[in-house]
N, CA, C and O atoms as a GROMACS GRO file, in nm:
protein
  368
    1MET      N    1   1.043  -0.055   0.903
    1MET     CA    2   0.990  -0.109   1.027
    1MET      C    3   1.098  -0.104   1.133
    1MET      O    4   1.214  -0.133   1.103
    2THR      N    5   1.064  -0.070   1.254
    2THR     CA    6   1.163  -0.054   1.359
    2THR      C    7   1.191  -0.183   1.435
    2THR      O    8   1.286  -0.188   1.513
    3LEU      N    9   1.114  -0.286   1.415
    3LEU     CA   10   1.136  -0.413   1.483
    3LEU      C   11   1.255  -0.485   1.418
    3LEU      O   12   1.275  -0.476   1.297
    4SER      N   13   1.330  -0.555   1.498
    4SER     CA   14   1.442  -0.632   1.444
    4SER      C   15   1.387  -0.752   1.366
    4SER      O   16   1.273  -0.793   1.387
    5PRO      N   17   1.468  -0.809   1.274
    5PRO     CA   18   1.419  -0.926   1.200
    5PRO      C   19   1.376  -1.041   1.291
    5PRO      O   20   1.279  -1.110   1.262
    6GLY      N   21   1.448  -1.063   1.401
    6GLY     CA   22   1.410  -1.170   1.494
    6GLY      C   23   1.276  -1.148   1.558
    6GLY      O   24   1.195  -1.240   1.568
    7VAL      N   25   1.252  -1.023   1.601
    7VAL     CA   26   1.126  -0.990   1.664
    7VAL      C   27   1.012  -1.000   1.561
    7VAL      O   28   0.904  -1.048   1.594
    8ARG      N   29   1.037  -0.954   1.437
    8ARG     CA   30   0.936  -0.966   1.332
    8ARG      C   31   0.903  -1.113   1.300
    8ARG      O   32   0.788  -1.148   1.278
    9ALA      N   33   1.006  -1.198   1.299
    9ALA     CA   34   0.986  -1.339   1.274
    9ALA      C   35   0.900  -1.402   1.384
    9ALA      O   36   0.810  -1.481   1.358
   10GLU      N   37   0.930  -1.363   1.509
   10GLU     CA   38   0.851  -1.416   1.621
   10GLU      C   39   0.707  -1.367   1.614
   10GLU      O   40   0.614  -1.443   1.641
   11LEU      N   41   0.688  -1.243   1.580
   11LEU     CA   42   0.554  -1.188   1.564
   11LEU      C   43   0.479  -1.263   1.454
   11LEU      O   44   0.362  -1.296   1.468
   12LEU      N   45   0.548  -1.288   1.345
   12LEU     CA   46   0.488  -1.362   1.233
   12LEU      C   47   0.446  -1.502   1.279
   12LEU      O   48   0.336  -1.547   1.248
   13GLU      N   49   0.532  -1.569   1.350
   13GLU     CA   50   0.502  -1.703   1.401
   13GLU      C   51   0.378  -1.700   1.488
   13GLU      O   52   0.293  -1.787   1.477
   14GLN      N   53   0.367  -1.599   1.576
   14GLN     CA   54   0.251  -1.589   1.664
   14GLN      C   55   0.124  -1.564   1.582
   14GLN      O   56   0.019  -1.620   1.611
   15LEU      N   57   0.134  -1.478   1.479
   15LEU     CA   58   0.018  -1.451   1.395
   15LEU      C   59  -0.024  -1.578   1.320
   15LEU      O   60  -0.143  -1.609   1.312
   16ILE      N   61   0.071  -1.648   1.266
   16ILE     CA   62   0.040  -1.772   1.195
   16ILE      C   63  -0.024  -1.872   1.291
   16ILE      O   64  -0.124  -1.935   1.256
   17ARG      N   65   0.031  -1.886   1.409
   17ARG     CA   66  -0.030  -1.977   1.508
   17ARG      C   67  -0.175  -1.941   1.535
   17ARG      O   68  -0.260  -2.029   1.547
   18SER      N   69  -0.202  -1.811   1.546
   18SER     CA   70  -0.339  -1.767   1.577
   18SER      C   71  -0.435  -1.799   1.462
   18SER      O   72  -0.555  -1.816   1.485
   19LEU      N   73  -0.383  -1.807   1.340
   19LEU     CA   74  -0.468  -1.836   1.226
   19LEU      C   75  -0.482  -1.985   1.198
   19LEU      O   76  -0.571  -2.027   1.125
   20THR      N   77  -0.392  -2.065   1.255
   20THR     CA   78  -0.390  -2.205   1.222
   20THR      C   79  -0.420  -2.296   1.341
   20THR      O   80  -0.373  -2.410   1.345
   21GLU      N   81  -0.494  -2.248   1.434
   21GLU     CA   82  -0.522  -2.326   1.553
   21GLU      C   83  -0.590  -2.458   1.522
   21GLU      O   84  -0.574  -2.555   1.596
   22ASP      N   85  -0.666  -2.464   1.414
   22ASP     CA   86  -0.737  -2.587   1.375
   22ASP      C   87  -0.660  -2.673   1.278
   22ASP      O   88  -0.711  -2.775   1.232
   23VAL      N   89  -0.536  -2.633   1.246
   23VAL     CA   90  -0.454  -2.705   1.151
   23VAL      C   91  -0.364  -2.800   1.229
   23VAL      O   92  -0.320  -2.769   1.340
   24SER      N   93  -0.336  -2.915   1.170
   24SER     CA   94  -0.252  -3.012   1.241
   24SER      C   95  -0.113  -2.952   1.270
   24SER      O   96  -0.066  -2.868   1.194
   25PRO      N   97  -0.049  -2.992   1.376
   25PRO     CA   98   0.083  -2.942   1.414
   25PRO      C   99   0.189  -2.970   1.306
   25PRO      O  100   0.282  -2.891   1.288
   26GLU      N  101   0.174  -3.083   1.236
   26GLU     CA  102   0.273  -3.114   1.132
   26GLU      C  103   0.270  -3.011   1.020
   26GLU      O  104   0.374  -2.969   0.970
   27ILE      N  105   0.146  -2.972   0.979
   27ILE     CA  106   0.135  -2.874   0.870
   27ILE      C  107   0.184  -2.738   0.920
   27ILE      O  108   0.258  -2.670   0.848
   28THR      N  109   0.146  -2.698   1.040
   28THR     CA  110   0.191  -2.570   1.095
   28THR      C  111   0.343  -2.568   1.104
   28THR      O  112   0.406  -2.468   1.068
   29SER      N  113   0.400  -2.675   1.150
   29SER     CA  114   0.548  -2.682   1.162
   29SER      C  115   0.613  -2.666   1.023
   29SER      O  116   0.714  -2.597   1.009
   30ALA      N  117   0.556  -2.730   0.924
   30ALA     CA  118   0.611  -2.721   0.790
   30ALA      C  119   0.598  -2.579   0.736
   30ALA      O  120   0.690  -2.528   0.672
   31HIS      N  121   0.484  -2.515   0.762
   31HIS     CA  122   0.467  -2.376   0.716
   31HIS      C  123   0.567  -2.284   0.785
   31HIS      O  124   0.629  -2.199   0.720
   32LEU      N  125   0.584  -2.298   0.913
   32LEU     CA  126   0.680  -2.214   0.985
   32LEU      C  127   0.821  -2.236   0.935
   32LEU      O  128   0.899  -2.142   0.923
   33ALA      N  129   0.855  -2.359   0.905
   33ALA     CA  130   0.991  -2.391   0.851
   33ALA      C  131   1.008  -2.320   0.716
   33ALA      O  132   1.115  -2.267   0.687
   34GLU      N  133   0.904  -2.321   0.637
   34GLU     CA  134   0.910  -2.254   0.505
   34GLU      C  135   0.922  -2.103   0.522
   34GLU      O  136   1.000  -2.039   0.452
   35VAL      N  137   0.848  -2.048   0.613
   35VAL     CA  138   0.859  -1.903   0.639
   35VAL      C  139   0.998  -1.866   0.684
   35VAL      O  140   1.055  -1.767   0.638
   36ARG      N  141   1.052  -1.946   0.776
   36ARG     CA  142   1.190  -1.920   0.824
   36ARG      C  143   1.290  -1.930   0.712
   36ARG      O  144   1.380  -1.846   0.702
   37ARG      N  145   1.275  -2.031   0.625
   37ARG     CA  146   1.366  -2.049   0.512
   37ARG      C  147   1.361  -1.928   0.419
   37ARG      O  148   1.464  -1.878   0.374
   38ARG      N  149   1.238  -1.880   0.390
   38ARG     CA  150   1.225  -1.766   0.301
   38ARG      C  151   1.279  -1.637   0.361
   38ARG      O  152   1.342  -1.556   0.292
   39ILE      N  153   1.255  -1.619   0.486
   39ILE     CA  154   1.310  -1.501   0.556
   39ILE      C  155   1.461  -1.502   0.548
   39ILE      O  156   1.524  -1.400   0.520
   40ALA      N  157   1.519  -1.617   0.575
   40ALA     CA  158   1.665  -1.631   0.570
   40ALA      C  159   1.719  -1.599   0.429
   40ALA      O  160   1.822  -1.533   0.414
   41GLU      N  161   1.648  -1.647   0.326
   41GLU     CA  162   1.692  -1.619   0.188
   41GLU      C  163   1.688  -1.468   0.157
   41GLU      O  164   1.779  -1.416   0.092
   42VAL      N  165   1.586  -1.401   0.204
   42VAL     CA  166   1.578  -1.256   0.181
   42VAL      C  167   1.685  -1.184   0.258
   42VAL      O  168   1.757  -1.101   0.202
   43GLU      N  169   1.698  -1.217   0.385
   43GLU     CA  170   1.798  -1.146   0.467
   43GLU      C  171   1.940  -1.172   0.420
   43GLU      O  172   2.025  -1.085   0.436
   44SER      N  173   1.968  -1.287   0.364
   44SER     CA  174   2.104  -1.317   0.317
   44SER      C  175   2.132  -1.257   0.179
   44SER      O  176   2.247  -1.256   0.134
   45GLY      N  177   2.028  -1.210   0.115
   45GLY     CA  178   2.043  -1.154  -0.021
   45GLY      C  179   2.042  -1.261  -0.129
   45GLY      O  180   2.068  -1.233  -0.246
   46GLU      N  181   2.012  -1.384  -0.090
   46GLU     CA  182   2.007  -1.495  -0.186
   46GLU      C  183   1.893  -1.477  -0.287
   46GLU      O  184   1.904  -1.518  -0.403
   47VAL      N  185   1.786  -1.415  -0.243
   47VAL     CA  186   1.673  -1.388  -0.333
   47VAL      C  187   1.645  -1.238  -0.334
   47VAL      O  188   1.675  -1.168  -0.238
   48HIS      N  189   1.588  -1.191  -0.439
   48HIS     CA  190   1.555  -1.049  -0.454
   48HIS      C  191   1.406  -1.039  -0.457
   48HIS      O  192   1.340  -1.108  -0.535
   49LEU      N  193   1.350  -0.952  -0.372
   49LEU     CA  194   1.207  -0.930  -0.372
   49LEU      C  195   1.174  -0.825  -0.478
   49LEU      O  196   1.244  -0.725  -0.492
   50THR      N  197   1.066  -0.850  -0.552
   50THR     CA  198   1.023  -0.755  -0.653
   50THR      C  199   0.894  -0.693  -0.604
   50THR      O  200   0.802  -0.764  -0.564
   51PRO      N  201   0.887  -0.557  -0.608
   51PRO     CA  202   0.764  -0.492  -0.563
   51PRO      C  203   0.643  -0.538  -0.646
   51PRO      O  204   0.654  -0.566  -0.765
   52GLY      N  205   0.529  -0.545  -0.579
   52GLY     CA  206   0.406  -0.593  -0.644
   52GLY      C  207   0.370  -0.516  -0.767
   52GLY      O  208   0.326  -0.574  -0.866
   53ASP      N  209   0.386  -0.383  -0.763
   53ASP     CA  210   0.350  -0.302  -0.880
   53ASP      C  211   0.437  -0.339  -1.001
   53ASP      O  212   0.390  -0.333  -1.115
   54GLU      N  213   0.561  -0.375  -0.978
   54GLU     CA  214   0.646  -0.418  -1.088
   54GLU      C  215   0.602  -0.553  -1.145
   54GLU      O  216   0.601  -0.574  -1.266
   55VAL      N  217   0.566  -0.644  -1.054
   55VAL     CA  218   0.518  -0.774  -1.098
   55VAL      C  219   0.389  -0.761  -1.181
   55VAL      O  220   0.375  -0.822  -1.286
   56LEU      N  221   0.296  -0.679  -1.131
   56LEU     CA  222   0.170  -0.660  -1.204
   56LEU      C  223   0.193  -0.593  -1.337
   56LEU      O  224   0.130  -0.631  -1.436
   57ALA      N  225   0.283  -0.494  -1.344
   57ALA     CA  226   0.313  -0.430  -1.470
   57ALA      C  227   0.372  -0.530  -1.572
   57ALA      O  228   0.336  -0.528  -1.690
   58ARG      N  229   0.460  -0.614  -1.525
   58ARG     CA  230   0.519  -0.717  -1.615
   58ARG      C  231   0.410  -0.815  -1.661
   58ARG      O  232   0.406  -0.853  -1.778
   59ALA      N  233   0.322  -0.855  -1.570
   59ALA     CA  234   0.215  -0.946  -1.606
   59ALA      C  235   0.125  -0.884  -1.713
   59ALA      O  236   0.084  -0.951  -1.808
   60ARG      N  237   0.094  -0.754  -1.695
   60ARG     CA  238   0.009  -0.684  -1.792
   60ARG      C  239   0.078  -0.677  -1.927
   60ARG      O  240   0.014  -0.697  -2.030
   61ARG      N  241   0.207  -0.649  -1.928
   61ARG     CA  242   0.284  -0.645  -2.054
   61ARG      C  243   0.280  -0.779  -2.125
   61ARG      O  244   0.257  -0.788  -2.245
   62LEU      N  245   0.302  -0.885  -2.044
   62LEU     CA  246   0.300  -1.021  -2.102
   62LEU      C  247   0.162  -1.055  -2.158
   62LEU      O  248   0.152  -1.112  -2.266
   63LEU      N  249   0.057  -1.021  -2.085
   63LEU     CA  250  -0.077  -1.049  -2.136
   63LEU      C  251  -0.109  -0.969  -2.260
   63LEU      O  252  -0.167  -1.022  -2.355
   64ASP      N  253  -0.070  -0.843  -2.261
   64ASP     CA  254  -0.091  -0.760  -2.381
   64ASP      C  255  -0.014  -0.818  -2.500
   64ASP      O  256  -0.066  -0.823  -2.612
   65ALA      N  257   0.108  -0.860  -2.475
   65ALA     CA  258   0.191  -0.919  -2.582
   65ALA      C  259   0.129  -1.049  -2.629
   65ALA      O  260   0.129  -1.078  -2.748
   66ARG      N  261   0.076  -1.127  -2.536
   66ARG     CA  262   0.014  -1.256  -2.578
   66ARG      C  263  -0.110  -1.234  -2.662
   66ARG      O  264  -0.133  -1.304  -2.760
   67LEU      N  265  -0.190  -1.135  -2.623
   67LEU     CA  266  -0.308  -1.104  -2.703
   67LEU      C  267  -0.268  -1.057  -2.843
   67LEU      O  268  -0.328  -1.099  -2.942
   68ALA      N  269  -0.169  -0.972  -2.852
   68ALA     CA  270  -0.120  -0.923  -2.982
   68ALA      C  271  -0.064  -1.041  -3.060
   68ALA      O  272  -0.088  -1.052  -3.180
   69ASP      N  273   0.009  -1.131  -2.995
   69ASP     CA  274   0.067  -1.248  -3.057
   69ASP      C  275  -0.043  -1.338  -3.114
   69ASP      O  276  -0.033  -1.388  -3.226
   70MET      N  277  -0.149  -1.357  -3.035
   70MET     CA  278  -0.261  -1.440  -3.081
   70MET      C  279  -0.328  -1.381  -3.202
   70MET      O  280  -0.366  -1.453  -3.294
   71GLU      N  281  -0.342  -1.247  -3.204
   71GLU     CA  282  -0.400  -1.181  -3.320
   71GLU      C  283  -0.311  -1.194  -3.443
   71GLU      O  284  -0.360  -1.215  -3.554
   72ALA      N  285  -0.181  -1.182  -3.421
   72ALA     CA  286  -0.085  -1.192  -3.533
   72ALA      C  287  -0.072  -1.334  -3.584
   72ALA      O  288  -0.052  -1.354  -3.704
   73TYR      N  289  -0.084  -1.431  -3.496
   73TYR     CA  290  -0.067  -1.574  -3.535
   73TYR      C  291  -0.187  -1.656  -3.483
   73TYR      O  292  -0.169  -1.740  -3.394
   74PRO      N  293  -0.307  -1.634  -3.536
   74PRO     CA  294  -0.425  -1.699  -3.480
   74PRO      C  295  -0.423  -1.851  -3.492
   74PRO      O  296  -0.488  -1.918  -3.412
   75ASP      N  297  -0.352  -1.907  -3.588
   75ASP     CA  298  -0.349  -2.052  -3.607
   75ASP      C  299  -0.221  -2.115  -3.554
   75ASP      O  300  -0.195  -2.233  -3.579
   76ASP      N  301  -0.142  -2.038  -3.482
   76ASP     CA  302  -0.015  -2.089  -3.433
   76ASP      C  303  -0.035  -2.202  -3.332
   76ASP      O  304  -0.112  -2.190  -3.237
   77GLN      N  305   0.034  -2.311  -3.355
   77GLN     CA  306   0.026  -2.427  -3.265
   77GLN      C  307   0.164  -2.457  -3.201
   77GLN      O  308   0.196  -2.570  -3.164
   78SER      N  309   0.244  -2.350  -3.191
   78SER     CA  310   0.378  -2.366  -3.134
   78SER      C  311   0.368  -2.414  -2.990
   78SER      O  312   0.271  -2.383  -2.921
   79PRO      N  313   0.468  -2.488  -2.944
   79PRO     CA  314   0.472  -2.526  -2.803
   79PRO      C  315   0.483  -2.401  -2.716
   79PRO      O  316   0.538  -2.299  -2.758
   80TRP      N  317   0.431  -2.412  -2.595
   80TRP     CA  318   0.429  -2.296  -2.505
   80TRP      C  319   0.569  -2.237  -2.485
   80TRP      O  320   0.583  -2.115  -2.479
   81ALA      N  321   0.670  -2.320  -2.475
   81ALA     CA  322   0.806  -2.266  -2.454
   81ALA      C  323   0.844  -2.169  -2.563
   81ALA      O  324   0.903  -2.064  -2.536
   82GLU      N  325   0.812  -2.203  -2.688
   82GLU     CA  326   0.843  -2.110  -2.800
   82GLU      C  327   0.758  -1.982  -2.792
   82GLU      O  328   0.809  -1.873  -2.816
   83VAL      N  329   0.634  -1.995  -2.760
   83VAL     CA  330   0.548  -1.876  -2.748
   83VAL      C  331   0.599  -1.788  -2.634
   83VAL      O  332   0.607  -1.666  -2.648
   84LYS      N  333   0.634  -1.849  -2.524
   84LYS     CA  334   0.681  -1.776  -2.408
   84LYS      C  335   0.812  -1.699  -2.442
   84LYS      O  336   0.828  -1.582  -2.407
   85ALA      N  337   0.902  -1.766  -2.511
   85ALA     CA  338   1.027  -1.699  -2.551
   85ALA      C  339   1.000  -1.583  -2.643
   85ALA      O  340   1.063  -1.479  -2.632
   86ARG      N  341   0.906  -1.600  -2.735
   86ARG     CA  342   0.869  -1.489  -2.824
   86ARG      C  343   0.812  -1.374  -2.747
   86ARG      O  344   0.845  -1.259  -2.775
   87LEU      N  345   0.726  -1.402  -2.649
   87LEU     CA  346   0.668  -1.295  -2.568
   87LEU      C  347   0.772  -1.223  -2.484
   87LEU      O  348   0.769  -1.100  -2.471
   88GLU      N  349   0.864  -1.300  -2.428
   88GLU     CA  350   0.971  -1.236  -2.347
   88GLU      C  351   1.056  -1.144  -2.431
   88GLU      O  352   1.097  -1.038  -2.384
   89ARG      N  353   1.083  -1.183  -2.555
   89ARG     CA  354   1.160  -1.095  -2.642
   89ARG      C  355   1.082  -0.966  -2.671
   89ARG      O  356   1.139  -0.857  -2.677
   90LEU      N  357   0.951  -0.979  -2.689
   90LEU     CA  358   0.869  -0.863  -2.718
   90LEU      C  359   0.856  -0.767  -2.601
   90LEU      O  360   0.839  -0.647  -2.621
   91THR      N  361   0.863  -0.818  -2.479
   91THR     CA  362   0.837  -0.735  -2.362
   91THR      C  363   0.963  -0.684  -2.294
   91THR      O  364   0.953  -0.619  -2.189
   92ARG      N  365   1.078  -0.710  -2.348
   92ARG     CA  366   1.202  -0.659  -2.288
   92ARG      C  367   1.220  -0.514  -2.317
   92ARG      O  368   1.318  -0.454  -2.275
   0.00000   0.00000   0.00000
């Protein structure tokens, strides 16, 4: 995109304002503060954005692994944390 980050942020704020005209100013202000915080995190490199196709592929792998896990251990009553750890090992 050829717009600078500042111009994009301003455009985003204007778009949000146009969608939230019936929302209280306190909520809108909180949303804008959150948007600004997230933009700053991305621009600073503090957080890494993951492309949607990668997220969906990982979700599909986890779901497939969970289904296979349920078939392999149909009576398993393990706590979710244990099941999740097992799935993460399987999908690496």
